[in-house]
C-alpha positions, -999 to 999 in steps of 0.1 A, spaced: -138 13 28 -102 26 20 -80 21 40 -38 34 44 -9 16 56 28 27 61 62 13 70 94 25 75 110 -11 80 103 -26 42 111 -18 9 82 -21 -16 93 -54 -31 100 -69 2 62 -58 15 45 -73 -16 63 -106 -6 50 -106 27 19 -97 22 17 -124 -9 28 -152 19 2 -143 44 -25 -137 20 -23 -159 -8 -22 -132 -33 -2 -121 -63 14 -89 -72 17 -72 -102 39 -43 -113 20 -13 -128 30 23 -141 17 50 -139 29 89 -145 11 102 -119 21 75 -88 51 58 -105 60 22 -101 36 3 -80 27 -33 -74 -16 -44 -71 -34 -71 -62 -66 -82 -53 -84 -106 -26 -118 -107 -26 -137 -77 -33 -104 -55 -23 -76 -38 -39 -44 -38 -25 -16 -14 -38 18 -10 -27 39 20 -38 66 44 -26 51 75 -13 76 99 -33 60 100 -68 71 119 -100 62 156 -96 60 182 -117 92 193 -137 114 168 -122 107 176 -88 98 147 -67 61 148 -47 43 128 -18 12 106 -28 3 112 14 15 148 24 3 140 58 26 113 62 64 126 47 85 105 73 65 72 56 84 60 28 63 30 15 25 31 12 0 0 14 -34 16 0 -62 -10 3 -96 -1 -10 -132 -23 -14 -145 -48 9 -135 -75 29 -113 -54 55 -119 -68 86 -116 -101 83 -85 -120 68 -72 -91 54 -74 -66 79 -57 -97 104 -30 -103 76 -16 -66 77 -20 -63 114 3 -90 115 27 -74 96 57 -60 122 62 -22 109 33 -16 92 11 8 108 -26 19 99 -23 57 90 -60 63 79 -94 43 78 -125 56 65 -157 41 49 -167 49 15 
């Protein structure tokens, strides 16, 4: 399953702290030429990534990771199993974080 959440309320680092406290995970900062700087953590079989929607683009023009949600500056991508238990409940408990897309893999 792959899920996409978004927020207009929290910055990536702040959201990472909230999720870490709720779920007991530890985020590490990663950097990608395509995605820019993002945070990543694991909870069981699930992978949680927090990143800005604005990503590096071609010719120094920024792009969007999710064109379908241009007004959502911060995204949470969740992949893998175990999303219906503590992970889903924890994310649902965060004020200002909304489920944008959930699809089975």
